[in-house]
C-alpha positions as a LaTeX table, in Angstrom:
\begin{tabular}{lrrr}
\hline
Residue & $x$ (\AA) & $y$ (\AA) & $z$ (\AA) \\
\hline
Met1 & 3.87 & $-10.53$ & 22.66 \\
Gly2 & 6.98 & $-9.60$ & 23.01 \\
His3 & 8.68 & $-12.20$ & 20.82 \\
Ala4 & 6.23 & $-11.42$ & 18.16 \\
Val5 & 7.02 & $-7.65$ & 17.97 \\
Gly6 & 10.60 & $-8.77$ & 17.98 \\
Glu7 & 10.29 & $-10.69$ & 14.85 \\
Val8 & 8.68 & $-7.90$ & 13.20 \\
Leu9 & 10.91 & $-4.72$ & 14.24 \\
Gly10 & 13.18 & $-5.40$ & 11.21 \\
Leu11 & 10.40 & $-5.34$ & 8.74 \\
Ala12 & 8.67 & $-2.47$ & 10.27 \\
Ala13 & 11.91 & $-0.43$ & 9.87 \\
Gly14 & 12.29 & $-1.52$ & 6.08 \\
Val15 & 8.68 & $-0.13$ & 5.60 \\
Ala16 & 9.46 & 3.15 & 7.62 \\
Val17 & 12.45 & 3.79 & 5.19 \\
Ser18 & 10.28 & 4.63 & 2.20 \\
Pro19 & 11.75 & 7.59 & 0.13 \\
Leu20 & 8.98 & 8.24 & $-2.40$ \\
Pro21 & 5.89 & 8.48 & 0.38 \\
Ile22 & 8.71 & 10.49 & 2.33 \\
Val23 & 8.75 & 12.66 & $-0.71$ \\
Ala24 & 5.17 & 12.72 & $-1.22$ \\
Ile25 & 4.23 & 13.88 & 2.20 \\
Ile26 & 7.05 & 16.69 & 2.15 \\
Leu27 & 5.43 & 17.63 & $-1.48$ \\
Leu28 & 2.07 & 17.84 & 0.29 \\
Leu29 & 2.85 & 19.81 & 3.29 \\
Ala30 & 4.35 & 22.23 & 1.13 \\
Thr31 & 0.86 & 23.25 & $-0.50$ \\
Gly32 & $-1.82$ & 25.67 & 0.30 \\
Arg33 & $-3.18$ & 23.14 & 2.54 \\
Gly34 & $-0.22$ & 21.75 & 3.95 \\
Arg35 & $-1.61$ & 20.60 & 7.27 \\
Leu36 & $-4.84$ & 18.78 & 6.28 \\
Asn37 & $-2.96$ & 17.11 & 3.02 \\
Gly38 & $-0.48$ & 16.13 & 5.41 \\
Ala39 & $-2.98$ & 14.84 & 8.09 \\
Leu40 & $-4.84$ & 13.10 & 5.37 \\
Phe41 & $-1.72$ & 11.15 & 3.94 \\
Ala42 & $-0.41$ & 10.26 & 7.36 \\
Val43 & $-4.05$ & 8.56 & 8.28 \\
Gly44 & $-4.16$ & 6.87 & 4.79 \\
Trp45 & $-0.87$ & 5.57 & 5.16 \\
Leu46 & $-1.64$ & 4.19 & 8.70 \\
Leu47 & $-4.68$ & 2.68 & 7.79 \\
Gly48 & $-3.39$ & 1.15 & 4.78 \\
Leu49 & $-0.40$ & $-0.90$ & 6.82 \\
Ala50 & $-3.08$ & $-1.77$ & 9.74 \\
Leu51 & $-5.94$ & $-3.06$ & 7.31 \\
Leu52 & $-3.18$ & $-5.16$ & 5.47 \\
Gly53 & $-1.77$ & $-6.56$ & 8.46 \\
Ala54 & $-5.37$ & $-7.13$ & 9.81 \\
Ile55 & $-6.31$ & $-9.41$ & 6.77 \\
Met56 & $-3.01$ & $-11.55$ & 7.20 \\
Leu57 & $-4.06$ & $-11.82$ & 10.58 \\
Ala58 & $-7.75$ & $-12.77$ & 9.72 \\
Val59 & $-6.31$ & $-15.25$ & 7.20 \\
Gly60 & $-3.47$ & $-16.72$ & 9.79 \\
Gly61 & $-6.02$ & $-17.35$ & 12.58 \\
Pro62 & $-8.57$ & $-19.71$ & 10.26 \\
Gly63 & $-5.84$ & $-21.06$ & 8.31 \\
Gly64 & $-3.76$ & $-22.41$ & 11.22 \\
Ala65 & $-0.72$ & $-20.33$ & 11.29 \\
Ser66 & 0.55 & $-21.41$ & 14.38 \\
Thr67 & 0.82 & $-25.21$ & 15.33 \\
Asn68 & 1.77 & $-25.91$ & 18.75 \\
Lys69 & 3.35 & $-22.26$ & 18.91 \\
His70 & 5.42 & $-23.12$ & 15.95 \\
Pro71 & 4.71 & $-21.58$ & 12.33 \\
Ala72 & 2.75 & $-23.70$ & 10.11 \\
Thr73 & 4.59 & $-25.05$ & 6.80 \\
Trp74 & 2.18 & $-22.45$ & 4.80 \\
Val75 & 3.97 & $-19.19$ & 6.71 \\
Gly76 & 7.22 & $-20.61$ & 5.69 \\
Ala77 & 5.94 & $-21.12$ & 1.95 \\
Leu78 & 4.76 & $-17.27$ & 2.04 \\
Lys79 & 7.83 & $-15.98$ & 3.42 \\
Leu80 & 9.87 & $-17.74$ & 0.89 \\
Ala81 & 7.72 & $-16.62$ & $-1.96$ \\
Leu82 & 7.78 & $-12.84$ & $-0.53$ \\
Gly83 & 11.85 & $-13.21$ & $-0.26$ \\
Val84 & 12.16 & $-14.18$ & $-3.68$ \\
Leu85 & 9.72 & $-11.27$ & $-4.98$ \\
Leu86 & 11.95 & $-8.85$ & $-3.10$ \\
Val87 & 15.36 & $-10.42$ & $-4.24$ \\
Leu88 & 13.86 & $-9.78$ & $-7.62$ \\
Phe89 & 12.68 & $-6.48$ & $-7.07$ \\
Ala90 & 16.17 & $-5.63$ & $-5.86$ \\
Val91 & 17.80 & $-6.77$ & $-9.21$ \\
Arg92 & 15.38 & $-4.67$ & $-11.02$ \\
Gln93 & 15.58 & $-1.64$ & $-9.11$ \\
Trp94 & 19.42 & $-1.49$ & $-8.98$ \\
Arg95 & 19.52 & $-1.82$ & $-12.91$ \\
Arg96 & 17.43 & 0.92 & $-13.06$ \\
Arg97 & 19.32 & 3.20 & $-10.85$ \\
Pro98 & 20.71 & 6.35 & $-12.30$ \\
Thr99 & 24.55 & 6.42 & $-12.39$ \\
Asp100 & 24.31 & 10.47 & $-11.59$ \\
Pro101 & 22.13 & 10.60 & $-8.31$ \\
Ala102 & 21.83 & 14.06 & $-9.56$ \\
Gln103 & 20.04 & 13.15 & $-12.50$ \\
Ala104 & 17.20 & 11.35 & $-10.59$ \\
Arg105 & 13.59 & 12.05 & $-11.69$ \\
Leu106 & 10.59 & 11.67 & $-9.27$ \\
Pro107 & 7.37 & 10.16 & $-10.90$ \\
Lys108 & 5.40 & 12.47 & $-13.26$ \\
Trp109 & 2.37 & 12.53 & $-10.97$ \\
Met110 & 4.00 & 13.90 & $-8.46$ \\
Ala111 & 4.33 & 17.35 & $-10.58$ \\
Ala112 & 0.61 & 17.39 & $-9.93$ \\
Ile113 & 0.53 & 16.84 & $-6.35$ \\
Asp114 & $-0.47$ & 20.32 & $-5.24$ \\
Arg115 & $-3.69$ & 19.93 & $-7.25$ \\
Phe116 & $-4.58$ & 16.62 & $-5.49$ \\
Thr117 & $-8.21$ & 16.82 & $-3.52$ \\
Pro118 & $-8.46$ & 15.75 & 0.01 \\
Arg119 & $-9.91$ & 12.45 & $-1.04$ \\
Lys120 & $-6.71$ & 11.74 & $-3.76$ \\
Val121 & $-4.61$ & 12.74 & $-0.87$ \\
Phe122 & $-6.03$ & 10.32 & 1.27 \\
Gly123 & $-5.99$ & 7.77 & $-1.40$ \\
Leu124 & $-2.41$ & 8.27 & $-2.28$ \\
Gly125 & $-1.73$ & 7.73 & 1.71 \\
Leu126 & $-3.46$ & 4.42 & 1.53 \\
Leu127 & $-1.91$ & 3.12 & $-1.69$ \\
Leu128 & 1.70 & 4.35 & $-1.30$ \\
Ser129 & 1.55 & 2.08 & 2.05 \\
Ala130 & $-0.47$ & $-0.90$ & 1.30 \\
Ala131 & 0.18 & $-1.28$ & $-2.71$ \\
Asn132 & 3.81 & $-0.76$ & $-2.58$ \\
Ala133 & 6.16 & $-3.07$ & $-3.99$ \\
Lys134 & 8.28 & $-3.19$ & $-1.19$ \\
Asn135 & 5.64 & $-2.19$ & 1.90 \\
Ala136 & 2.95 & $-4.83$ & 0.93 \\
Pro137 & 5.45 & $-7.88$ & 1.06 \\
Leu138 & 6.83 & $-6.70$ & 4.39 \\
Thr139 & 3.47 & $-5.88$ & 5.80 \\
Leu140 & 1.99 & $-9.48$ & 4.67 \\
Ala141 & 5.20 & $-11.02$ & 6.05 \\
Ala142 & 4.60 & $-9.12$ & 9.60 \\
Gly143 & 0.95 & $-10.06$ & 9.84 \\
Ala144 & 1.81 & $-13.81$ & 9.16 \\
Ser145 & 4.95 & $-13.61$ & 11.88 \\
Ile146 & 2.28 & $-12.04$ & 14.22 \\
Ser147 & $-0.15$ & $-14.74$ & 13.36 \\
Ser148 & 1.72 & $-17.53$ & 13.70 \\
Ala149 & 3.48 & $-16.41$ & 17.21 \\
Gly150 & 0.86 & $-18.64$ & 18.94 \\
Ile151 & $-0.39$ & $-15.53$ & 21.08 \\
Pro152 & $-4.18$ & $-14.66$ & 21.96 \\
Val153 & $-5.91$ & $-12.26$ & 19.58 \\
Pro154 & $-5.56$ & $-9.21$ & 21.43 \\
Glu155 & $-2.00$ & $-9.42$ & 21.89 \\
Gln156 & $-1.80$ & $-9.90$ & 17.89 \\
Ile157 & $-3.69$ & $-6.54$ & 17.52 \\
Gly158 & $-1.31$ & $-5.16$ & 19.96 \\
Ala159 & 1.69 & $-6.30$ & 18.31 \\
Leu160 & 0.51 & $-5.44$ & 14.83 \\
Ala161 & $-0.41$ & $-1.87$ & 16.30 \\
Val162 & 3.33 & $-1.54$ & 17.08 \\
Phe163 & 4.61 & $-2.94$ & 13.52 \\
Val164 & 1.90 & 0.06 & 12.04 \\
Val165 & 3.63 & 2.93 & 14.37 \\
Ile166 & 7.16 & 1.81 & 13.84 \\
Ala167 & 6.35 & 1.49 & 10.04 \\
Ser168 & 5.14 & 4.88 & 9.89 \\
Leu169 & 8.05 & 6.52 & 11.57 \\
Gly170 & 9.46 & 7.65 & 8.26 \\
Val171 & 6.14 & 9.41 & 6.95 \\
Leu172 & 4.96 & 10.73 & 10.31 \\
Ala173 & 8.59 & 12.60 & 10.75 \\
Pro174 & 8.06 & 15.46 & 8.11 \\
Leu175 & 4.74 & 15.81 & 9.76 \\
Val176 & 6.19 & 16.45 & 12.98 \\
Val177 & 8.88 & 18.88 & 11.94 \\
Phe178 & 6.38 & 20.75 & 10.01 \\
Leu179 & 3.97 & 21.23 & 12.95 \\
Phe180 & 6.77 & 21.90 & 15.47 \\
Met181 & 9.75 & 23.39 & 13.71 \\
Gly182 & 8.10 & 26.57 & 12.86 \\
Glu183 & 10.49 & 28.60 & 10.07 \\
Arg184 & 13.52 & 26.15 & 10.27 \\
Ala185 & 10.77 & 23.21 & 9.16 \\
Glu186 & 11.07 & 24.43 & 5.06 \\
Arg187 & 15.02 & 24.00 & 5.13 \\
Ile188 & 14.89 & 20.50 & 6.73 \\
Leu189 & 12.18 & 18.98 & 4.97 \\
Gly190 & 13.90 & 20.60 & 1.52 \\
Ser191 & 16.90 & 18.55 & 1.86 \\
Trp192 & 15.11 & 15.51 & 3.32 \\
Arg193 & 13.51 & 15.71 & 0.10 \\
Asp194 & 16.21 & 16.39 & $-2.15$ \\
Trp195 & 17.97 & 13.36 & $-0.50$ \\
Ala196 & 15.54 & 11.07 & $-0.69$ \\
Ala197 & 14.62 & 11.96 & $-4.34$ \\
Gln198 & 18.34 & 11.49 & $-5.12$ \\
His199 & 19.06 & 8.11 & $-3.59$ \\
Asn200 & 15.39 & 6.42 & $-3.82$ \\
Ala201 & 16.72 & 4.20 & $-6.46$ \\
Ala202 & 19.85 & 2.60 & $-4.78$ \\
Leu203 & 18.28 & 2.98 & $-1.52$ \\
Met204 & 15.60 & 0.90 & $-2.45$ \\
Ala205 & 17.38 & $-1.66$ & $-4.33$ \\
Val206 & 19.61 & $-2.35$ & $-0.99$ \\
Leu207 & 16.66 & $-2.54$ & 1.04 \\
Phe208 & 14.73 & $-4.79$ & $-1.35$ \\
Phe209 & 17.87 & $-6.78$ & $-1.34$ \\
Val210 & 18.68 & $-7.42$ & 2.36 \\
Leu211 & 15.09 & $-7.85$ & 3.55 \\
Gly212 & 14.33 & $-10.14$ & 0.81 \\
Leu213 & 17.22 & $-12.49$ & 2.17 \\
Lys214 & 15.92 & $-12.08$ & 5.45 \\
Leu215 & 12.66 & $-13.43$ & 4.59 \\
Leu216 & 14.35 & $-16.24$ & 2.40 \\
Gly217 & 16.21 & $-17.27$ & 5.47 \\
Asp218 & 13.03 & $-16.96$ & 7.57 \\
Gly219 & 10.86 & $-19.19$ & 5.01 \\
Ile220 & 13.90 & $-21.92$ & 4.92 \\
Gly221 & 14.13 & $-21.89$ & 8.54 \\
Ile222 & 10.32 & $-22.79$ & 9.13 \\
Leu223 & 10.21 & $-25.18$ & 6.21 \\
Ala224 & 13.36 & $-26.98$ & 7.23 \\
Ser225 & 12.18 & $-27.19$ & 11.18 \\
\hline
\end{tabular}
């Protein structure tokens, strides 16, 4: 299990650094139902990652993701494809970044986030984790790595749980600050929100590129061995 966890730590860290979801939960915490909205968003986020990872584990089992404790060829091909996808996303994100970070604009739907129903808040957490252009490929790659590690199913589940927890630290941190930092929480979360909003495009471009290269290397290594 330790080897599998080591394989996915970098991917989990990449998911954890998600500026827009962090901004979203900070905005939700500032609403009239801050505690409820923050908790629902966090649960949706955790569930989205867990479900996507579990689907990959389920596919990897019958699909023979591991052959004599060595990743199968299709695992290498999957990582290669996901790596290419992330690099392409990096180029697109870099071209779209604002030249002046102060001119960065948040998505229009965030202006109405204070009017979201609890169901929409939960769905938003689910969507931003499982259907995110960065998080979905990284979670799929993590699931493929775990399923190809040649370890028993209970240990695979344990490794996935570790991935989900680490990948959720970025979203959970604002919730923890809100619940335990009292009056200082508003100032701290406000500074986090502003920084994440201003540097989202450039940060995402760098993450896409670095993690895309990692998956490309992993995929080539598996296919070449």
